[in-house]
C-alpha positions as CSV (number, residue, x, y, z in Angstrom):
1,M,-155.6,-21.3,-53.2
2,T,-155.9,-17.5,-53.1
3,L,-155.5,-15.5,-49.9
4,I,-159.3,-14.7,-49.8
5,K,-160.1,-18.4,-50.3
6,K,-157.7,-19.3,-47.5
7,I,-159.4,-16.9,-45.2
8,L,-162.9,-18.1,-46.1
9,F,-161.8,-21.7,-45.6
10,K,-160.4,-20.9,-42.2
11,I,-163.6,-19.2,-41.2
12,Y,-165.7,-22.1,-42.5
13,K,-163.6,-24.6,-40.5
14,T,-163.9,-22.5,-37.4
15,V,-167.7,-22.2,-37.8
16,F,-168.0,-26.0,-38.3
17,K,-166.1,-26.6,-35.1
18,L,-168.2,-24.1,-33.1
19,L,-171.5,-25.5,-34.4
20,G,-170.4,-29.0,-33.3
21,I,-170.3,-27.6,-29.8
22,V,-173.5,-25.5,-29.6
23,I,-176.0,-27.3,-31.9
24,P,-178.0,-30.0,-30.2
25,K,-178.2,-33.4,-32.0
26,N,-181.4,-34.6,-33.7
27,K,-181.4,-38.3,-32.8
28,H,-183.6,-39.1,-35.8
29,L,-181.3,-37.4,-38.3
30,I,-178.7,-39.3,-40.5
31,M,-176.2,-37.9,-43.0
32,F,-175.1,-40.3,-45.8
33,E,-172.2,-40.0,-48.2
34,S,-170.7,-42.4,-50.8
35,F,-167.3,-42.0,-52.6
36,L,-166.6,-38.4,-51.7
37,G,-170.2,-37.4,-52.5
38,K,-170.0,-38.4,-56.1
39,Y,-172.6,-41.1,-56.1
40,Y,-175.8,-42.5,-54.6
41,S,-174.3,-46.0,-54.2
42,D,-172.6,-48.8,-52.3
43,N,-173.0,-49.7,-48.6
44,P,-174.4,-46.4,-47.6
45,R,-177.1,-46.7,-50.2
46,A,-178.0,-50.2,-49.1
47,I,-178.3,-49.0,-45.5
48,Y,-180.3,-46.0,-46.5
49,E,-182.8,-48.1,-48.5
50,Y,-183.2,-50.5,-45.5
51,I,-183.8,-47.7,-43.1
52,K,-186.2,-46.0,-45.5
53,E,-188.3,-49.2,-45.7
54,N,-188.1,-50.3,-42.0
55,Y,-187.6,-47.0,-40.1
56,P,-189.4,-44.3,-42.1
57,H,-189.6,-42.0,-39.1
58,L,-185.8,-41.3,-39.4
59,T,-184.8,-38.3,-41.5
60,R,-182.1,-39.1,-44.1
61,Y,-179.9,-36.7,-46.1
62,W,-177.3,-37.4,-48.8
63,S,-174.1,-35.4,-49.0
64,I,-173.5,-34.8,-52.7
65,D,-170.6,-33.1,-54.6
66,R,-171.8,-30.0,-56.5
67,K,-170.8,-31.7,-59.8
68,S,-173.2,-34.6,-59.1
69,I,-176.1,-32.8,-57.6
70,D,-178.2,-32.6,-60.8
71,K,-178.0,-36.4,-61.2
72,M,-179.8,-36.9,-57.9
73,E,-183.2,-35.7,-59.2
74,E,-184.2,-39.2,-60.3
75,Y,-183.8,-40.7,-56.8
76,D,-186.1,-40.4,-53.9
77,I,-183.5,-38.8,-51.6
78,K,-182.8,-35.5,-50.0
79,P,-179.5,-34.3,-51.5
80,V,-177.4,-31.6,-49.8
81,K,-174.6,-29.9,-51.6
82,R,-171.3,-30.9,-50.0
83,F,-169.5,-28.0,-48.1
84,S,-172.5,-25.7,-48.5
85,L,-173.8,-23.8,-45.4
86,R,-176.8,-26.1,-45.2
87,W,-174.5,-29.1,-45.3
88,L,-172.4,-27.6,-42.6
89,Y,-175.5,-27.2,-40.4
90,L,-176.8,-30.7,-41.1
91,M,-173.5,-32.4,-40.5
92,N,-173.5,-30.9,-37.0
93,R,-177.2,-31.5,-36.4
94,S,-177.1,-35.2,-37.4
95,K,-176.7,-37.8,-34.8
96,Y,-175.2,-40.3,-37.3
97,W,-172.8,-40.1,-40.2
98,V,-172.6,-43.0,-42.6
99,S,-169.8,-43.0,-45.2
100,N,-167.8,-45.5,-47.2
101,S,-164.7,-43.5,-47.7
102,R,-162.6,-41.1,-45.7
103,L,-163.9,-37.6,-45.0
104,P,-161.6,-34.6,-45.4
105,L,-159.2,-34.5,-42.5
106,W,-160.1,-31.0,-41.4
107,I,-163.6,-32.0,-40.5
108,P,-163.9,-32.4,-36.7
109,K,-166.4,-35.0,-35.4
110,P,-168.7,-33.5,-32.8
111,N,-168.6,-35.4,-29.5
112,K,-172.2,-36.7,-29.7
113,T,-172.0,-37.7,-33.3
114,I,-171.8,-41.4,-34.1
115,Y,-169.7,-42.0,-37.2
116,I,-170.3,-45.3,-39.0
117,Q,-167.7,-46.2,-41.6
118,T,-168.8,-48.9,-44.0
119,W,-165.6,-48.9,-46.1
120,H,-165.9,-50.2,-49.7
121,G,-164.1,-53.4,-50.4
122,T,-162.5,-56.6,-49.3
123,P,-158.8,-56.0,-49.5
124,L,-156.4,-57.7,-51.9
125,K,-153.9,-54.8,-52.1
126,K,-152.3,-53.5,-48.9
127,L,-154.0,-50.6,-47.1
128,A,-152.8,-47.7,-44.9
129,L,-150.3,-48.8,-42.2
130,D,-149.6,-52.1,-44.1
131,M,-148.3,-50.2,-47.1
132,D,-144.5,-50.2,-47.4
133,E,-144.4,-47.0,-49.5
134,V,-147.0,-44.5,-50.6
135,H,-146.7,-43.2,-54.2
136,M,-149.8,-40.9,-54.2
137,P,-149.4,-37.2,-55.0
138,G,-149.2,-34.5,-52.3
139,T,-148.1,-36.7,-49.5
140,T,-145.4,-38.9,-48.1
141,T,-145.5,-42.4,-46.7
142,E,-145.3,-41.1,-43.1
143,K,-147.8,-38.3,-43.6
144,Y,-150.3,-40.6,-45.4
145,K,-150.3,-43.2,-42.7
146,R,-150.5,-40.6,-39.9
147,N,-153.5,-38.9,-41.5
148,F,-155.2,-42.2,-42.2
149,V,-155.0,-43.2,-38.5
150,R,-156.1,-39.7,-37.5
151,E,-159.3,-40.1,-39.7
152,A,-159.9,-43.7,-38.6
153,S,-159.8,-42.5,-34.9
154,K,-163.1,-40.6,-35.6
155,W,-164.9,-43.7,-36.6
156,D,-167.2,-45.2,-33.9
157,F,-168.2,-48.3,-35.9
158,L,-166.5,-50.0,-38.9
159,L,-168.3,-52.6,-41.1
160,S,-166.4,-55.7,-42.2
161,P,-167.5,-58.1,-44.9
162,N,-165.7,-61.1,-43.4
163,S,-163.2,-62.3,-40.7
164,Y,-160.3,-62.0,-43.2
165,S,-161.0,-58.3,-43.6
166,T,-161.7,-57.7,-39.9
167,E,-158.1,-58.8,-39.0
168,I,-156.6,-56.5,-41.7
169,F,-158.8,-53.5,-40.9
170,R,-157.9,-53.6,-37.2
171,R,-154.2,-53.6,-38.0
172,A,-154.1,-51.4,-41.2
173,F,-156.4,-48.7,-39.8
174,N,-155.2,-49.1,-36.2
175,F,-158.8,-49.3,-35.3
176,N,-159.7,-50.5,-31.8
177,K,-163.4,-49.7,-31.6
178,K,-166.4,-51.8,-32.6
179,I,-166.1,-53.7,-35.9
180,I,-169.4,-55.1,-37.2
181,E,-168.6,-58.2,-39.2
182,S,-171.9,-58.4,-41.0
183,G,-171.0,-58.9,-44.7
184,Y,-171.4,-55.9,-47.0
185,P,-175.0,-54.6,-47.1
186,R,-174.6,-53.7,-50.8
187,N,-174.3,-57.4,-51.7
188,D,-177.8,-58.2,-50.5
189,Y,-178.9,-56.6,-53.8
190,L,-177.0,-59.3,-55.8
191,I,-178.7,-62.1,-53.9
192,N,-182.2,-60.7,-54.0
193,N,-182.3,-59.5,-57.6
194,N,-180.4,-62.2,-59.5
195,N,-183.2,-63.2,-61.8
196,I,-183.9,-62.9,-65.5
197,R,-186.7,-60.5,-65.1
198,E,-184.6,-58.0,-63.2
199,I,-181.6,-58.4,-65.5
200,I,-183.7,-57.6,-68.6
201,N,-185.4,-54.7,-66.9
202,I,-182.0,-53.1,-66.1
203,K,-180.7,-53.7,-69.6
204,K,-183.8,-51.9,-71.0
205,Q,-183.4,-49.0,-68.6
206,L,-179.7,-48.6,-69.7
207,N,-180.7,-49.0,-73.4
208,L,-178.5,-52.0,-73.9
209,P,-179.2,-54.8,-76.5
210,L,-181.0,-57.8,-75.2
211,D,-179.5,-60.3,-77.7
212,K,-175.8,-59.9,-76.7
213,K,-173.8,-61.1,-73.8
214,I,-172.1,-58.5,-71.6
215,I,-168.5,-58.2,-70.4
216,L,-167.8,-55.7,-67.6
217,Y,-164.3,-54.2,-67.5
218,A,-163.7,-52.7,-64.0
219,P,-160.0,-52.0,-63.2
220,T,-158.6,-50.1,-60.2
221,W,-156.4,-47.1,-60.2
222,R,-152.6,-46.8,-60.0
223,D,-151.2,-44.7,-57.1
224,N,-148.3,-43.4,-59.2
225,N,-150.2,-42.4,-62.4
226,F,-151.9,-39.1,-61.7
227,Y,-152.8,-35.6,-62.8
228,G,-152.9,-34.4,-59.2
229,R,-154.2,-35.2,-55.7
230,G,-157.4,-37.3,-56.0
231,R,-157.3,-37.3,-59.9
232,Y,-155.7,-40.3,-61.4
233,K,-154.8,-41.2,-65.0
234,F,-155.6,-44.6,-66.5
235,D,-154.1,-46.0,-69.7
236,L,-156.1,-48.6,-71.5
237,H,-153.7,-51.5,-72.2
238,I,-156.3,-53.1,-74.4
239,D,-156.5,-53.5,-78.2
240,L,-160.1,-52.2,-78.6
241,D,-160.0,-52.8,-82.4
242,L,-159.1,-56.4,-82.0
243,L,-161.8,-56.9,-79.4
244,K,-164.3,-55.3,-81.7
245,E,-163.2,-57.5,-84.6
246,K,-163.4,-60.8,-82.6
247,L,-166.4,-60.2,-80.2
248,S,-168.8,-57.5,-81.5
249,N,-171.2,-60.0,-83.1
250,D,-172.0,-61.7,-79.8
251,Y,-170.8,-59.3,-77.0
252,I,-170.8,-55.7,-75.8
253,I,-168.3,-54.3,-73.2
254,L,-169.2,-52.0,-70.4
255,M,-166.3,-49.9,-69.0
256,R,-166.4,-48.9,-65.4
257,M,-163.4,-46.9,-64.2
258,H,-162.5,-46.4,-60.5
259,Y,-164.1,-43.3,-58.9
260,L,-160.7,-41.7,-58.5
261,V,-159.9,-42.0,-62.2
262,A,-160.3,-38.7,-64.0
263,E,-160.2,-40.0,-67.6
264,N,-162.9,-39.2,-70.2
265,L,-162.7,-42.2,-72.5
266,N,-163.0,-41.5,-76.2
267,L,-165.0,-44.5,-77.5
268,Y,-166.6,-42.8,-80.5
269,N,-165.2,-45.5,-82.9
270,Y,-166.8,-48.2,-80.8
271,N,-170.4,-47.1,-80.6
272,G,-172.7,-50.0,-80.0
273,F,-169.9,-52.2,-78.8
274,I,-168.2,-50.4,-75.9
275,Y,-170.2,-48.4,-73.4
276,D,-168.6,-46.1,-70.8
277,F,-170.6,-46.5,-67.5
278,S,-167.9,-44.9,-65.3
279,Q,-170.4,-42.3,-64.1
280,H,-173.2,-44.8,-63.5
281,E,-174.4,-44.4,-60.0
282,D,-174.1,-47.9,-58.6
283,I,-171.9,-50.7,-60.0
284,R,-174.3,-53.3,-58.5
285,E,-176.6,-53.1,-61.5
286,L,-173.6,-53.6,-63.9
287,Y,-172.6,-56.7,-61.9
288,L,-176.0,-58.1,-62.2
289,I,-176.4,-57.8,-66.0
290,S,-172.8,-58.9,-66.9
291,D,-172.0,-62.4,-68.0
292,M,-168.3,-62.0,-67.3
293,L,-166.0,-59.6,-65.3
294,I,-162.6,-58.5,-66.4
295,T,-160.6,-56.7,-63.7
296,D,-157.1,-56.5,-62.2
297,Y,-156.4,-55.9,-58.5
298,S,-159.8,-54.2,-57.7
299,S,-161.8,-55.6,-54.9
300,V,-164.8,-55.8,-57.3
301,F,-164.0,-59.4,-57.9
302,F,-164.8,-60.4,-54.3
303,D,-168.4,-59.1,-54.8
304,Y,-168.8,-60.3,-58.3
305,A,-167.8,-63.8,-57.2
306,I,-171.1,-64.0,-55.3
307,L,-172.8,-64.4,-58.7
308,K,-170.6,-67.4,-59.6
309,R,-169.8,-66.1,-63.1
310,P,-166.5,-66.1,-64.9
311,I,-163.8,-63.6,-63.9
312,I,-160.7,-62.8,-66.0
313,F,-157.7,-61.1,-64.3
314,Y,-156.0,-58.8,-66.8
315,V,-152.8,-57.9,-64.9
316,Y,-150.3,-56.5,-67.4
317,D,-148.3,-54.8,-64.7
318,L,-148.4,-57.5,-62.0
319,E,-144.7,-57.4,-61.0
320,E,-144.7,-53.6,-60.6
321,Y,-148.0,-53.4,-58.8
322,R,-147.2,-56.3,-56.5
323,D,-143.5,-55.6,-55.8
324,K,-143.2,-51.8,-55.9
325,L,-146.6,-50.1,-55.9
326,R,-148.9,-51.7,-53.4
327,G,-148.2,-55.4,-52.5
328,F,-150.9,-58.0,-51.8
329,Y,-152.3,-59.7,-48.7
330,F,-152.0,-63.1,-50.3
331,D,-150.4,-64.9,-53.2
332,F,-152.5,-63.4,-56.0
333,Q,-151.3,-65.8,-58.7
334,R,-151.6,-69.0,-56.6
335,E,-155.0,-68.2,-54.9
């Protein structure tokens, strides 16, 4: 960061803090964000849609990363460019913040703001304070845990999908405020739309063949495989040629990389067989149209299990991930 950028950033942070003190709250204003502003998706989207239908008098804005702002035109939402001056004002004017991932640590929460953290998964891999070692770039184990707890202290409410997660969240996030054990709002969609008519409709919207079964491949990221902070590499340990040879007559494969993975997959040789849906707004639609899920240690399998369809766990680096990189909350192989 150049000296000028550092000065501007310092001024921006100062203004944010001052506005949080002097701007009165609008009790009918809510700011939403999903996965660092990259998508209109997940639990915040489900809450947004419920509020839109049942409490239309409330004003709702979406915090959107500048790289994703153009994609928001197709949705009936009010996008605000993340870190813009308008965003700065609305963040301080809003009575409620709803997010499913951590906000930047430098953002102060105004005293009268209510911050609802929905989180984004049922944990298999260890989180935050439960991690033995942190292998992410730009931090140390001690610093990562300290910063996580500092961010979690700003949350006023935390959503939990089940009692198993509630126990983990309290300990791993050192969270002592209100946990709402409601199930994840995003999964209502899977229950309410699991029918042939909706599945066919989505396939048509995505320009997918109707005469083939669908395999969804949705792995997680590796903490120690990265380009830089927040930008992770992912190496496909799959023989795509073999899959194409054996399966292409009856199946297609949808690739869905984790939102932190920065890879641009080159699938030119697999047109019509493998589709990259990593940038698709909401994975819920991909769940619904898939006949089978292939994953590894991602929490997607907890949600997909609701559909009672087959799941394959492709865990080529199980020992390293379990014993060195992250560790699990239960015996993965046995359970």
